[in-house]
N, C-alpha and C positions, 0 to 999 in steps of 0.2 A: 462424487460417489454415485454409482449407477443405481437405478431402482431395481428392486427384486425381479420385476417382470422382464426387464432388459437382460439381466444376468441369466435368468432361466432360459430365455430365448437364445442367447449366445451359447449356452451350454448344450441345448438341444441341437442347434445347428452344428456345433462341433462334434457331437456324438454321431451325427450322420456321416461325418467324414472319417471316422475311425475305421480302420480295416477290421473285418469280421474276426480275424485271428486275434485281435487285441480286445474284443468286447468282454471276454470273461475277466480279463485283468481290470477293466474299468468297473465291471460289476462288483468284483471283489473289493476294489478300493472304496466304492460307494458304500458297500455293506460295512466295511471297517469304520468308516466315518459315522454311519448311523449307529453302530454299536457303541461308539465312544460318546455320542451326543445323546443326551436325554432331553429331547425337545418336548414342548407342550403338545405338539401335534401327535407325537408318538404316544404320549401318556393318555391323550383323549381316546386314541384308538384302543388302547389296552382297557380303558374303562368300559368299553362296550362288550367285554367278555361276558358270555352267557346270554347275549341277546337272542340267539337262535335256539336256546334250550327248549326242549319240548316240541320241536317242530319236525322231528323225524330224522335229524342228522345223527342221532345216537345209534341208529341202526347201521350206519356205515362202519364197517369193521375197523378200518384204518383211515379215519377222516383226515388226519394231518397229511398223510402220504398222498391221499387222493387230491386234496387241495393243492399240495405242492406240484403234483403232476398237471393239474388243470392250469395253474398259474404259469408253469413252465411252457406248456403248449400255447397258452394265450400270448405270452411274451414272444415266443418264436414266431407265431402268426403275425403279430403286430410288427415285428422287425422285418419280416419278409415283405409285408405290405408297404412298409416305409421304404425299403430298398427298391421295390418295384416302382413306386411313385417317383423316386429320385433318379431312376436310370432312364 
């Protein structure tokens, strides 16, 4: 049985080989696995809820939408950089 680090490395290498047209399918698949799996790591992240309370984020009208946009933009930028490095 392979170690976790080796498995993650192989998955990352294979992700770089996936055509960009199929990346959304991979993302959907990963999200479906995460929704079905209640791992300790995800529970620990949830336990941090409220950590930013009182720091001014309350003034952002639609915080969740803003965060989703920032995450999406960051993800796109990272994928673009990765593709540039591999080409």
